[in-house]
C-alpha positions in Angstrom: 12.5 5.9 -6.8 10.4 3.6 -5.0 6.4 3.6 -5.8 4.1 1.8 -3.1 0.5 1.7 -2.8 -1.3 3.6 0.2 -4.9 5.0 1.0 -5.9 7.4 2.7 -8.4 7.1 5.4 -9.3 10.7 7.0 -13.2 9.7 6.2 -13.9 13.2 4.2 -16.4 10.6 1.7 -14.1 9.2 -0.6 -14.1 6.5 2.1 -10.3 5.4 1.5 -9.1 6.6 -1.8 -6.3 4.6 -2.8 -2.8 6.7 -3.8 0.6 5.7 -4.9 3.1 6.9 -2.7 6.7 7.6 -4.1 9.6 7.1 -1.6 13.2 8.4 -2.2 15.7 7.2 0.8 12.7 5.7 2.9 10.8 9.1 2.7 7.7 9.9 1.1 8.6 12.4 -1.4 5.4 12.5 -3.5 1.7 11.2 -3.1 -0.4 11.1 -6.3 -3.3 9.2 -7.8 -3.8 5.3 -8.2 -4.0 4.1 -11.5 -5.3 1.1 -10.7 -8.2 2.4 -8.9 -9.4 3.6 -12.2 -10.3 7.5 -13.3 -13.3 7.9 -11.0 -12.0 7.5 -7.7 -9.5 10.3 -7.4 -7.7 11.7 -4.1 -8.4 14.8 -2.6 -6.0 17.4 -1.1 -6.2 16.0 2.3 -4.7 12.9 1.1 -1.9 14.7 -1.3 -0.8 16.8 2.2 -0.5 13.2 4.2 3.7 13.8 3.5 3.7 17.3 5.1 1.3 16.1 8.1 3.7 12.9 8.5 6.7 15.1 8.7 5.3 18.0 10.0 8.4 19.8 13.4 5.1 19.6 15.8 3.7 16.0 15.4 3.3 13.8 18.9 6.2 11.4 18.5 5.7 9.8 21.8 2.0 9.2 24.1 0.9 11.8 26.2 0.6 10.8 30.1 -2.4 11.8 31.8 -1.5 13.4 35.1 
């Protein structure tokens, strides 16, 4: 399992919270707090749910075209 540093830019008041993503076979399996950020800068549920949004079956995979 590979761990890479990521951030959540959802602008919910945390101002780009630093997180770590755990990769398994090229897919994000888990998101957790980044220990390098210290004990007072923690992520929230919106950041932890990034894999659900990334791999949602109803997400847009191509650009929408205006008619």
